[in-house]
C-alpha positions in Angstrom: 101.9 50.9 140.8 101.5 49.7 137.2 97.8 50.7 137.3 98.7 54.2 138.4 101.2 54.5 135.4 98.7 53.1 132.9 95.6 55.1 134.0 96.9 58.7 134.4 98.0 60.7 131.4 100.7 63.3 131.2 98.8 66.6 130.9 99.9 70.0 129.5 98.3 73.3 128.4 98.8 75.2 125.2 98.0 78.9 124.9 97.6 80.7 121.6 97.2 84.5 121.2 94.6 84.9 118.4 94.0 87.9 116.2 90.9 87.4 114.0 91.4 83.8 112.6 95.2 83.8 113.0 97.2 82.4 115.8 100.1 84.8 116.3 101.9 83.4 119.4 102.1 80.0 121.1 103.0 79.2 124.6 103.0 75.8 126.4 103.2 74.8 130.1 105.4 72.1 131.5 104.0 68.5 131.5 102.3 67.3 134.7 103.2 63.6 134.8 100.9 61.0 136.3 98.8 63.6 138.2 95.2 62.9 139.1 94.8 66.7 139.9 97.3 68.6 137.8 98.3 72.1 138.8 100.1 74.1 136.2 100.4 77.4 138.1 102.2 79.1 135.2 101.9 82.6 133.8 101.7 83.4 130.1 103.0 87.0 129.6 102.4 89.1 126.5 103.4 92.7 125.8 100.5 93.9 123.7 97.2 95.7 123.8 94.3 93.3 124.4 91.8 95.1 122.1 90.4 92.6 119.6 92.6 89.7 120.9 91.6 86.3 122.2 93.5 83.6 124.1 92.8 80.1 123.0 93.7 77.7 125.9 93.7 74.0 125.3 94.3 71.0 127.6 96.3 68.1 126.1 97.0 64.5 127.2 100.2 62.6 126.2 100.0 58.9 127.0 97.9 57.0 129.5 94.4 56.0 128.5 94.0 58.9 126.0 96.8 58.0 123.7 99.5 60.4 122.4 98.9 64.1 122.1 95.1 64.0 122.5 93.1 67.3 122.7 90.8 67.0 125.8 89.2 70.4 125.7 89.7 74.1 124.9 88.3 77.5 125.7 88.4 80.8 123.7 88.8 83.7 126.1 88.1 87.1 124.5 90.5 89.5 126.2 88.3 92.5 125.7 86.0 91.0 128.4 88.7 90.3 131.0 89.0 92.9 133.7 92.7 93.7 133.7 94.4 95.8 136.5 97.8 97.2 135.9 100.7 95.2 137.5 98.4 92.5 138.9 97.2 89.0 138.0 93.8 88.3 136.5 92.2 85.0 137.5 89.0 83.3 136.4 87.6 79.8 135.7 86.5 78.9 132.2 84.7 75.8 130.9 86.7 73.6 128.5 84.7 72.6 125.5 85.4 70.0 122.8 85.2 72.7 120.1 86.3 76.4 120.3 83.6 78.8 121.3 83.2 82.0 123.2 83.4 81.3 127.0 82.4 83.4 130.0 83.9 82.9 133.4 82.1 80.3 135.5 80.3 81.6 138.6 
């Protein structure tokens, strides 16, 4: 049991709504403790037009082998390119990179 406690980190996700070079809103998920396969299954809701906006999503570790509050990867999702349908969810996979960059959904 000690190995399990030491090896796995507590993971969480931060989401920033970005306009130009400015972060205008921050949201954060709950922390998944000691999970080998974390599932956040949370929704970030914003009441705004998506034109010209991006969502910066980053995965963070707190504790375990990564140390305290360590950035593991991030993706910049340009919302102009996301096919939104009114009153429904939009779902896609994005690669997490070590530095922010424009990402396209994975096949």
